[in-house]
C-alpha positions in Angstrom: 115.5 83.7 130.7 115.7 87.4 130.6 113.8 89.5 133.2 111.1 90.3 130.6 110.8 86.6 129.8 110.5 85.7 133.5 107.6 88.2 133.9 105.8 86.9 130.8 106.3 83.2 131.8 104.9 84.0 135.3 101.8 85.8 133.8 101.1 82.9 131.5 101.4 80.3 134.3 99.0 82.3 136.4 96.5 82.8 133.5 96.6 79.0 133.0 95.5 78.5 136.7 98.8 77.1 137.7 101.1 77.7 140.8 104.5 79.3 140.7 107.4 79.5 143.2 108.6 83.1 143.2 110.5 85.8 145.1 108.4 88.5 146.8 109.3 91.6 148.7 109.6 89.5 151.8 110.2 85.7 151.4 109.9 83.2 148.6 106.3 82.3 148.0 103.8 80.0 146.3 101.6 82.1 144.2 98.5 81.8 141.9 95.7 83.9 140.5 93.8 85.0 143.6 90.5 84.9 141.6 90.9 81.3 140.5 89.5 78.9 143.2 91.0 75.8 141.6 94.5 77.4 141.6 94.0 78.5 145.2 93.0 74.9 146.0 96.3 73.7 144.5 98.3 75.9 146.8 96.5 74.4 149.8 97.3 70.9 148.5 101.0 71.7 148.0 101.2 73.2 151.5 99.1 70.4 153.0 97.2 73.1 154.8 93.5 73.4 155.7 91.5 75.9 153.7 90.4 77.8 156.8 93.8 79.5 157.0 93.6 82.2 154.4 96.4 83.5 152.1 97.8 86.9 151.4 96.8 88.7 148.2 99.6 90.7 146.6 98.7 93.7 144.6 100.7 96.2 142.6 99.2 99.5 143.8 97.0 101.0 146.5 94.5 101.9 143.8 93.8 98.2 143.3 92.7 97.9 146.9 89.1 99.0 146.1 88.8 96.0 143.7 89.2 93.5 146.6 87.9 95.5 149.6 84.4 96.9 149.9 85.4 99.9 152.1 89.1 101.0 152.4 89.5 103.2 155.4 91.6 106.3 154.7 94.0 105.3 157.5 95.0 102.2 155.5 96.5 104.4 152.7 98.4 106.3 155.4 99.8 103.1 156.9 100.8 101.7 153.4 102.5 105.0 152.4 104.4 105.4 155.6 105.5 101.9 156.4 109.2 101.4 156.7 108.9 97.7 156.0 106.5 95.6 153.9 103.0 95.8 155.5 100.1 93.3 155.1 96.7 94.5 156.2 93.7 92.3 157.0 90.6 94.1 155.7 86.9 93.3 156.4 84.6 93.1 153.4 86.7 91.1 151.0 85.3 90.9 147.4 86.2 89.8 143.9 88.5 87.0 145.0 88.2 83.2 145.0 86.0 82.1 147.9 88.8 79.9 149.2 91.2 82.9 149.2 88.9 84.8 151.6 88.9 84.0 155.3 85.6 82.5 156.6 85.0 85.8 158.5 85.0 87.6 155.1 88.4 89.2 155.7 91.4 89.2 153.3 95.0 90.0 154.0 96.5 92.3 151.3 99.9 93.6 150.7 100.8 96.3 148.1 104.1 94.7 147.1 107.2 96.8 146.6 108.9 94.0 144.6 109.2 95.2 140.9 108.8 91.7 139.5 105.6 91.1 141.5 104.2 94.5 140.6 104.7 93.9 136.9 103.2 90.4 137.1 100.1 91.7 138.9 99.8 94.6 136.5 100.0 92.4 133.4 97.8 89.7 134.9 95.3 92.4 135.9 94.5 90.5 139.1 95.9 89.9 142.6 98.3 87.0 143.3 97.3 84.7 146.1 100.5 84.1 148.0 101.8 82.1 151.0 105.2 81.0 152.2 107.0 78.2 150.3 106.8 75.5 152.8 104.7 72.5 153.9 102.4 73.7 156.7 104.0 73.3 160.1 107.5 73.2 158.7 110.0 76.1 159.1 109.5 79.0 156.7 112.4 79.1 154.2 113.9 82.6 154.1 116.0 82.1 150.9 115.6 79.9 147.9 118.2 77.3 148.9 116.1 76.6 152.1 113.0 75.6 150.0 112.4 71.8 150.1 112.6 69.7 147.0 109.1 68.5 147.8 107.8 72.1 147.3 110.0 72.7 144.2 108.6 69.5 142.5 105.0 70.4 143.4 104.8 73.7 141.6 104.2 74.3 137.8 106.9 77.0 137.5 109.9 78.3 139.4 110.9 81.9 138.7 114.6 82.1 137.8 115.2 85.4 139.6 117.0 86.0 142.9 117.7 82.3 143.5 121.2 83.0 144.7 120.4 86.0 147.0 121.7 85.4 150.5 120.3 88.5 152.2 117.7 87.4 154.8 114.4 89.1 154.2 112.0 90.5 156.8 108.5 89.1 157.2 105.8 91.8 156.7 104.2 93.6 159.5 100.6 92.4 159.8 97.8 94.9 160.8 94.1 94.1 161.2 91.8 96.8 160.0 88.4 97.2 161.7 85.2 98.4 160.1 85.4 101.6 162.2 88.8 102.5 160.7 90.7 101.5 163.9 93.4 98.9 163.7 95.5 96.5 165.7 99.0 95.2 165.0 99.0 91.4 164.8 102.7 91.0 163.9 105.2 93.9 164.3 
């Protein structure tokens, strides 16, 4: 498939409430429509993971933050704009997402992706992608496509045909927890 066809196929899969295996700006991930609770449930089943461990929501732009977070502190925009590596931020006051994509404490972890494929899929879908690493819970996180288990590959509805032969090891995102008062703490550097 061409790049354009890969984008369109991914959007259709997500609109249909299905799960895809896809490259992100960090590692390969399992992704679905973050507003579809049945699709989110499928990801938990594939990962064999309890639903009390929340997922990351990938979005295409910082403007979209306000859709999923009640109050976005100004410092969050500064952190996103000035981050040298991908940055995922845990925000209080999650909204407009599937209930099972939100942590029980009403927080959500969001990353404004720098990956052009992901940006375009989110833009055309018009919604965030619920995302998590492409592994069974408790097993090592695969960093490149060839490390993803056959069990995971057989469990998804669609595998994106881009970057499958890349060997460059990605970096995990920095994770920051934003507090209601605008202060923050670094959970993973």
